[in-house]
C-alpha positions as CSV (number, residue, x, y, z in Angstrom):
1,M,112.7,-61.1,-2.5
2,Y,112.0,-59.5,-5.8
3,N,112.7,-62.7,-7.6
4,E,110.3,-64.6,-5.4
5,M,107.6,-62.1,-6.0
6,V,108.0,-62.2,-9.8
7,Y,108.2,-66.0,-9.7
8,K,105.0,-66.3,-7.6
9,L,103.1,-63.9,-9.9
10,T,104.2,-65.6,-13.1
11,K,104.8,-69.3,-12.3
12,D,101.4,-70.6,-13.5
13,A,101.0,-68.1,-16.3
14,S,100.6,-69.4,-19.8
15,P,102.4,-67.8,-22.8
16,E,99.1,-66.3,-23.8
17,E,98.6,-64.7,-20.4
18,M,102.2,-63.4,-20.4
19,K,101.5,-61.8,-23.8
20,K,98.1,-60.4,-22.7
21,A,99.9,-58.9,-19.7
22,G,102.3,-57.1,-22.0
23,L,105.2,-59.4,-21.3
24,G,105.2,-61.2,-24.7
25,D,108.5,-59.8,-25.9
26,H,110.1,-60.6,-22.5
27,F,108.7,-64.1,-22.5
28,A,109.9,-64.7,-26.1
29,S,113.5,-63.8,-25.1
30,H,113.7,-64.9,-21.5
31,D,110.8,-67.3,-20.8
32,K,109.9,-66.6,-17.1
33,A,113.4,-65.8,-16.1
34,L,114.1,-62.4,-14.5
35,F,115.6,-59.8,-16.8
36,Y,116.0,-56.5,-15.0
37,N,114.5,-53.6,-16.8
38,D,112.4,-50.5,-16.1
39,A,108.7,-50.1,-16.8
40,A,109.5,-49.0,-20.3
41,G,111.5,-52.1,-21.0
42,N,115.0,-50.5,-20.8
43,P,117.5,-53.0,-19.4
44,F,119.2,-52.2,-16.1
45,T,122.7,-50.8,-16.4
46,V,125.1,-49.6,-13.7
47,T,125.2,-46.2,-15.4
48,Y,122.1,-45.4,-13.4
49,I,124.3,-45.4,-10.3
50,Q,126.0,-42.1,-9.7
51,A,129.0,-41.2,-7.6
52,K,130.9,-38.0,-7.4
53,G,133.6,-38.9,-4.9
54,D,132.5,-36.3,-2.4
55,P,130.9,-38.1,0.6
56,I,128.2,-35.6,1.2
57,A,127.2,-35.3,-2.5
58,D,127.3,-39.1,-2.8
59,L,125.1,-39.5,0.3
60,Y,122.5,-37.1,-1.1
61,E,122.5,-39.2,-4.3
62,D,121.9,-42.3,-2.1
63,I,119.0,-40.5,-0.3
64,A,117.4,-39.6,-3.7
65,A,117.7,-43.2,-4.8
66,E,116.1,-44.5,-1.6
67,E,113.2,-42.0,-1.9
68,K,112.7,-43.0,-5.6
69,A,112.5,-46.6,-4.6
70,R,110.1,-45.8,-1.8
71,A,107.8,-44.0,-4.3
72,T,108.0,-46.9,-6.7
73,Y,107.0,-49.4,-4.0
74,Q,104.1,-47.2,-3.1
75,W,103.0,-47.0,-6.8
76,L,103.2,-50.8,-7.0
77,I,101.1,-51.1,-3.8
78,D,98.5,-48.7,-5.3
79,L,98.3,-50.9,-8.5
80,S,98.0,-54.2,-6.7
81,D,95.0,-55.9,-5.0
82,D,97.1,-58.9,-3.7
83,P,97.4,-58.5,0.1
84,D,100.4,-60.9,0.3
85,L,102.3,-59.0,-2.4
86,N,101.3,-55.7,-0.9
87,D,102.7,-56.8,2.5
88,A,106.0,-57.7,1.0
89,L,106.1,-54.4,-1.0
90,A,105.2,-52.5,2.2
91,F,108.1,-54.1,4.0
92,L,110.5,-53.1,1.1
93,R,109.0,-49.6,1.1
94,E,109.6,-49.1,4.8
95,R,113.1,-50.5,4.4
96,E,113.8,-47.7,2.0
97,V,112.5,-45.1,4.5
98,V,114.9,-46.4,7.1
99,H,117.8,-46.4,4.6
100,S,117.0,-42.8,3.7
101,Q,116.9,-41.8,7.4
102,R,120.3,-43.4,8.0
103,F,121.9,-41.7,5.0
104,R,120.5,-38.3,6.3
105,E,122.0,-39.0,9.7
106,A,125.4,-39.7,8.0
107,V,125.2,-36.4,6.1
108,E,124.7,-34.5,9.4
109,I,127.7,-36.4,11.0
110,L,129.9,-35.5,8.0
111,K,128.8,-31.9,8.1
112,E,129.8,-31.7,11.8
113,E,133.1,-33.3,11.2
114,Q,134.0,-31.5,8.0
115,G,135.8,-28.5,9.4
116,K,137.5,-30.3,12.3
117,K,141.2,-30.8,12.4
118,K,142.2,-34.4,12.2
119,Y,144.8,-35.9,14.6
120,F,146.5,-39.2,13.8
C-alpha cells in the first residue's frame, strides 16, 4: 500500500519537481524507486526493532511502535489535501489502533497467566 501511494504521488513528476520537493538526492540515487528512510533521510535498519525476550516487555514495545505509527499517519493526513491519499492513510491509521488494542489485550492475558502453574 505504501509503495502504491508513493508511486501515484511521484509517477508523473519531473526531475525538477522531485528536486523542488526536496527529493533531489533521493532521485539522483534511486530514480523513483522506493528507498525506505525516515523524514531526515536516515535509511531504515532493523536496529529500530527492539526485543527483550520477555513477552510482556516485548508487547509493550509493540504497543509503542503501533502508537508511533498511528501518530505518523495522523501527521501525514494533517499535511495532505489529497482526499484519496487521506482515505488510505486513515485506513492505515485505524489499522494501527486495532493492532495496539490487540497487543494490549495480549498483555492482560499474559499478566493473568503469569503466576499460574503449568500442567503438561
